[in-house]
C-alpha positions as CSV (number, residue, x, y, z in Angstrom):
1,M,0.0,0.0,0.0
2,T,1.5,3.3,-1.0
3,D,1.2,6.4,1.2
4,S,-1.9,8.1,-0.1
5,A,-2.5,10.5,2.7
6,G,-2.6,13.6,0.5
7,D,-0.1,16.3,-0.4
8,G,0.6,17.5,3.2
9,T,-1.4,20.7,2.8
10,E,-4.2,19.5,5.0
11,E,-3.7,18.6,8.6
12,R,-2.8,15.0,9.1
13,L,-5.0,13.1,11.6
14,T,-3.5,10.6,14.1
15,Y,-5.3,8.4,16.6
16,A,-3.6,10.4,19.4
17,D,-4.8,13.7,18.0
18,T,-8.4,12.5,18.1
19,G,-8.1,11.7,21.8
20,V,-6.9,8.1,21.9
21,D,-3.2,7.5,22.8
22,I,-2.7,3.7,22.6
23,E,0.6,3.7,24.4
24,A,-0.8,5.7,27.3
25,S,-3.8,3.4,27.5
26,E,-1.6,0.3,27.6
27,D,0.5,1.9,30.4
28,A,-2.6,2.8,32.4
29,T,-3.8,-0.8,32.1
30,A,-0.4,-2.2,33.2
31,A,-0.4,0.1,36.2
32,L,-3.9,-1.0,37.2
33,L,-2.9,-4.7,37.0
34,E,0.3,-4.0,39.0
35,A,-1.6,-2.2,41.7
36,F,-3.8,-5.3,42.2
37,G,-1.0,-7.7,41.9
38,S,-2.6,-9.4,38.9
39,D,-0.6,-11.9,36.8
40,L,-2.4,-12.5,33.5
41,T,-1.8,-15.9,32.1
42,T,-2.4,-14.8,28.5
43,E,-2.3,-11.6,26.4
44,Y,-6.0,-11.8,25.8
45,A,-7.8,-13.3,28.8
46,G,-7.4,-14.0,32.5
47,L,-7.4,-17.6,33.5
48,L,-8.5,-19.3,36.7
49,D,-7.5,-22.8,37.5
50,I,-10.6,-24.8,38.4
51,G,-9.0,-28.3,38.5
52,D,-8.8,-30.1,35.2
53,R,-9.7,-26.9,33.2
54,Y,-9.2,-23.2,33.1
55,L,-12.1,-20.7,33.4
56,A,-11.3,-17.7,31.3
57,L,-12.8,-14.2,31.4
58,A,-12.7,-11.4,28.9
59,T,-14.5,-8.0,29.0
60,D,-14.8,-5.4,26.3
61,G,-17.2,-2.9,24.8
62,V,-18.1,-1.4,21.4
63,G,-16.4,2.0,21.9
64,T,-17.2,5.1,19.9
65,K,-18.7,3.0,17.2
66,L,-21.8,3.6,19.3
67,L,-21.8,7.2,18.2
68,V,-22.1,6.2,14.5
69,A,-25.1,3.9,15.4
70,E,-26.7,6.8,17.3
71,A,-26.1,9.3,14.5
72,I,-28.0,7.2,12.0
73,A,-30.4,5.6,14.5
74,D,-29.3,2.0,13.5
75,F,-28.5,-0.1,16.6
76,S,-29.1,-3.5,14.9
77,T,-25.5,-4.6,14.6
78,I,-23.6,-3.3,17.6
79,G,-24.7,-6.2,19.7
80,I,-22.8,-8.4,17.3
81,D,-19.7,-6.2,17.8
82,C,-20.1,-6.5,21.6
83,I,-20.1,-10.3,21.3
84,A,-17.3,-10.4,18.7
85,M,-14.8,-8.2,20.6
86,N,-15.0,-10.5,23.6
87,V,-15.1,-13.9,22.0
88,N,-12.3,-13.1,19.6
89,D,-10.0,-12.3,22.5
90,L,-10.8,-15.7,24.0
91,V,-10.2,-17.4,20.7
92,A,-6.8,-15.7,20.6
93,A,-6.0,-17.4,23.9
94,G,-7.2,-20.8,22.6
95,V,-10.3,-20.7,24.8
96,E,-13.8,-21.7,23.8
97,P,-16.4,-19.0,24.7
98,V,-19.4,-20.5,26.5
99,A,-21.4,-17.7,28.2
100,F,-22.0,-14.0,28.1
101,V,-23.5,-11.2,30.2
102,D,-24.1,-7.7,28.8
103,Y,-24.2,-4.2,30.4
104,L,-26.2,-1.4,28.9
105,A,-26.1,2.0,30.4
106,V,-28.5,4.7,29.1
107,D,-29.5,8.2,29.9
108,E,-33.2,7.3,29.4
109,P,-35.1,4.1,28.6
110,S,-35.8,3.3,25.0
111,D,-37.6,0.2,23.8
112,D,-36.4,0.7,20.2
113,L,-32.8,0.9,21.4
114,T,-32.9,-2.2,23.6
115,N,-34.8,-4.3,21.1
116,E,-32.3,-3.6,18.3
117,I,-29.3,-4.2,20.6
118,G,-31.0,-7.4,21.7
119,E,-31.3,-8.5,18.0
120,G,-27.6,-8.0,17.4
121,L,-26.7,-9.8,20.6
122,A,-28.8,-12.8,19.5
123,V,-27.1,-13.0,16.2
124,G,-23.6,-12.8,17.9
125,L,-24.6,-15.5,20.4
126,E,-25.7,-17.8,17.6
127,K,-22.6,-17.3,15.6
128,S,-20.3,-17.9,18.5
129,G,-22.3,-20.8,20.0
130,M,-22.7,-19.1,23.4
131,T,-25.5,-18.7,26.0
132,L,-26.6,-15.4,27.4
133,L,-26.7,-15.8,31.2
134,G,-28.1,-12.4,31.9
135,G,-27.3,-8.7,31.8
136,E,-28.0,-5.3,33.3
137,T,-29.7,-2.2,31.9
138,A,-28.8,0.9,34.1
139,V,-30.6,4.2,33.7
140,M,-28.1,6.9,34.7
141,P,-29.0,10.3,33.3
142,E,-26.5,12.2,35.4
143,V,-23.6,9.8,34.4
144,V,-24.3,8.8,30.8
145,N,-25.0,11.0,27.8
146,G,-26.7,8.7,25.3
147,F,-25.7,5.1,26.0
148,D,-22.8,2.6,26.4
149,L,-22.7,-1.1,25.7
150,A,-20.2,-3.6,27.1
151,G,-20.1,-7.2,28.1
152,T,-18.1,-10.0,29.8
153,C,-17.5,-13.4,28.2
154,A,-16.7,-16.6,30.1
155,G,-14.9,-19.5,28.4
156,L,-13.5,-22.9,29.2
157,A,-10.3,-24.7,28.1
158,G,-8.5,-27.9,29.0
159,K,-5.1,-27.5,30.5
160,D,-3.5,-28.6,27.2
161,E,-5.8,-26.4,25.0
162,V,-4.6,-22.9,26.0
163,L,-2.2,-21.7,23.3
164,E,1.5,-21.6,24.1
165,G,1.3,-17.8,23.2
166,E,4.9,-17.6,21.8
167,A,5.6,-17.7,18.1
168,R,8.9,-19.4,17.0
169,V,11.3,-18.5,14.4
170,G,10.4,-20.4,11.2
171,D,6.7,-20.5,12.0
172,V,4.2,-19.6,9.2
173,L,1.7,-16.8,9.7
174,V,-1.9,-17.6,8.5
175,G,-4.3,-14.7,8.3
176,F,-8.1,-14.3,8.2
177,A,-9.9,-11.5,6.6
178,S,-11.7,-8.7,8.5
179,N,-15.0,-7.2,7.6
180,G,-13.8,-3.6,7.5
181,V,-13.1,-1.3,10.4
182,H,-14.5,-3.7,13.1
183,S,-14.7,-1.9,16.5
184,N,-11.4,-0.2,16.9
185,G,-10.0,3.0,15.6
186,L,-13.5,4.5,15.3
187,T,-12.5,7.8,16.9
188,L,-10.0,8.4,14.1
189,A,-12.4,7.0,11.5
190,R,-15.3,9.2,12.6
191,E,-13.1,12.3,12.6
192,A,-11.8,11.6,9.1
193,A,-15.2,10.6,7.7
194,T,-17.0,13.7,8.9
195,R,-14.5,16.3,7.9
196,E,-16.3,16.9,4.6
197,H,-19.2,14.4,4.8
198,D,-22.2,13.3,6.9
199,Y,-22.8,9.7,8.0
200,T,-25.9,9.7,5.8
201,D,-23.9,10.7,2.6
202,E,-23.3,8.0,0.0
203,F,-20.2,6.0,0.5
204,P,-18.1,7.0,-2.6
205,P,-16.8,3.5,-3.5
206,N,-20.4,2.0,-3.1
207,P,-23.2,4.6,-3.6
208,E,-25.7,1.9,-2.6
209,R,-24.5,2.3,1.0
210,T,-24.0,5.3,3.3
211,I,-20.8,6.2,5.1
212,G,-22.5,5.3,8.4
213,E,-23.6,1.9,7.2
214,E,-20.1,1.1,6.0
215,L,-18.6,2.1,9.3
216,L,-21.2,-0.1,11.1
217,R,-20.3,-3.3,9.3
218,P,-20.2,-5.8,12.3
219,T,-17.0,-7.3,13.5
220,E,-16.2,-10.8,12.3
221,I,-16.5,-13.6,14.8
222,Y,-13.6,-16.2,14.6
223,T,-14.8,-19.0,16.9
224,D,-14.8,-21.4,14.0
225,L,-11.0,-21.3,14.0
226,L,-10.7,-22.9,17.4
227,E,-10.9,-26.6,16.3
228,P,-8.4,-26.3,13.4
229,M,-6.1,-24.2,15.6
230,R,-6.0,-26.9,18.3
231,E,-5.8,-29.8,15.8
232,H,-2.8,-28.4,13.9
233,G,-0.7,-27.0,16.7
234,V,-1.1,-23.3,16.4
235,R,1.3,-21.8,18.9
236,A,0.0,-18.2,19.2
237,A,-2.7,-15.9,17.8
238,A,-3.4,-12.2,17.5
239,H,-6.7,-10.5,17.4
240,V,-6.0,-7.4,15.2
241,T,-7.8,-4.7,17.2
242,G,-6.6,-1.6,19.0
243,G,-3.0,-1.0,18.0
244,G,-3.6,-2.4,14.5
245,W,-0.8,-4.6,13.2
246,T,1.4,-4.1,16.3
247,N,-0.9,-6.7,18.0
248,L,1.3,-9.3,16.3
249,L,4.0,-8.4,18.8
250,R,1.8,-9.9,21.5
251,M,2.7,-13.3,20.1
252,G,6.3,-12.8,21.3
253,E,9.4,-10.7,20.6
254,R,9.9,-11.8,17.0
255,E,9.9,-10.3,13.6
256,Y,6.7,-10.8,11.7
257,V,7.2,-10.5,8.0
258,I,3.9,-10.0,6.2
259,E,4.2,-10.8,2.5
260,D,0.6,-11.3,1.4
261,P,-1.9,-9.6,3.7
262,F,-5.6,-9.5,2.7
263,P,-6.3,-6.4,0.7
264,A,-7.6,-3.4,2.7
265,Q,-11.3,-2.8,2.1
266,P,-12.3,0.5,0.4
267,V,-13.3,2.0,3.7
268,F,-9.7,2.3,4.8
269,E,-8.7,4.2,1.6
270,F,-11.6,6.5,2.3
271,I,-10.6,7.1,5.9
272,Q,-7.0,7.7,4.9
273,R,-7.8,10.1,2.1
274,E,-10.4,12.1,4.1
275,G,-8.2,12.3,7.2
276,N,-4.9,12.8,5.4
277,V,-3.6,9.8,7.5
278,T,-0.2,8.3,6.9
279,D,0.3,4.6,6.0
280,E,2.1,4.0,9.3
281,E,-0.7,5.5,11.3
282,M,-3.3,3.5,9.4
283,H,-1.5,0.2,10.2
284,R,-1.0,1.2,13.8
285,T,-4.7,1.9,14.2
286,F,-6.7,-0.4,12.0
287,N,-6.7,-4.0,10.9
288,M,-6.3,-3.0,7.2
289,G,-8.2,-6.0,5.9
290,T,-6.9,-8.8,8.2
291,G,-8.7,-9.3,11.4
292,F,-7.0,-12.4,12.9
293,V,-3.5,-14.0,12.6
294,V,-2.1,-17.3,13.9
295,A,1.5,-18.5,14.1
296,V,1.7,-22.2,13.2
297,P,4.6,-24.7,12.5
298,E,5.4,-24.8,8.8
299,A,4.5,-28.5,8.6
300,T,0.9,-27.9,9.5
301,A,0.2,-24.5,7.9
302,D,-1.3,-25.9,4.7
303,A,-3.7,-28.0,6.8
304,V,-4.9,-24.9,8.7
305,V,-5.5,-23.1,5.4
306,A,-7.3,-26.1,3.9
307,E,-9.8,-26.3,6.8
308,T,-10.5,-22.6,7.1
309,D,-10.9,-19.5,4.9
310,G,-7.4,-18.3,5.9
311,R,-4.3,-18.0,3.8
312,V,-0.6,-17.8,4.4
313,I,0.4,-14.2,4.8
314,G,3.9,-14.3,6.1
315,R,6.5,-15.8,8.3
316,V,8.3,-15.4,11.7
317,E,11.9,-14.4,11.8
318,D,14.5,-13.2,14.4
319,G,13.9,-9.6,15.5
320,E,11.2,-7.5,17.1
321,S,9.0,-5.7,14.6
322,V,6.1,-6.1,12.1
323,E,7.2,-5.7,8.5
324,I,4.3,-5.0,6.3
325,R,3.7,-3.0,3.0
326,G,7.1,-1.3,3.3
327,L,6.5,-0.3,6.9
328,S,8.5,-1.4,10.0
329,L,6.3,-1.3,13.1
330,E,7.8,-1.7,16.5
């Protein structure tokens, strides 16, 4: 991908400029865990030893994608996002999601809002094979302006099913396509998209859709990868979310050479052009077409590809960076 962020005459947007500093957020999370003496077993989920298995928990929300849904009054897909952002983290740890609880905070009750969110949650639960155990709707007009949606996912894994979590030199990287922006980087995407447009404007690459509809494409759910991952010895996995392609570094201090990533959907070119965003910032913020990556021994990589809709996108070498499309991300 060539740098198509404009001629430099228009202000360049970065994720930090729009109010989200990924490094500061990660430092704050690390400080919180240190204060409580927490020792996370994996990069994506906390594990509790319950005898012959682990109980895993992950929690996440939909973020400022909610503001796009609110702007065009379409809440039908954000429940899917809430499920996906949680279950994909468990899958990245090698854990099977089994149950979910949601938390909806609103400034005032709305049957239309809750019904549409419920529809999306139902779709996400079916796709991920989970059960909804319950949830909470809190009406807090003095705390919340609009609404917020989050959830917690519980999963189970045998002691030998949790991924090793460390890629090895010589491993092959198999990638799986995203469905667009998913649920990270929306603060930057929204700022870029609305510089010269409204959410209800036609999406230039596809006039049959609006910009808002394109940004609301629901996050892919990757639970169908669990069985082939376990069967063919996947060592580590990365859910490509906040932090973009630097998430691969969560698979260990290696060099991840990406030779054949999935193509970035047109929405990314639109965001980059409208926000005058650099290639590096795009790859540090968004998934850029690839939503999930696994590191697998070379001997079994073809079997993983044959049983999934993934493809070989690169390899693992000595070093500590992500090399993709002429960029070196550390």
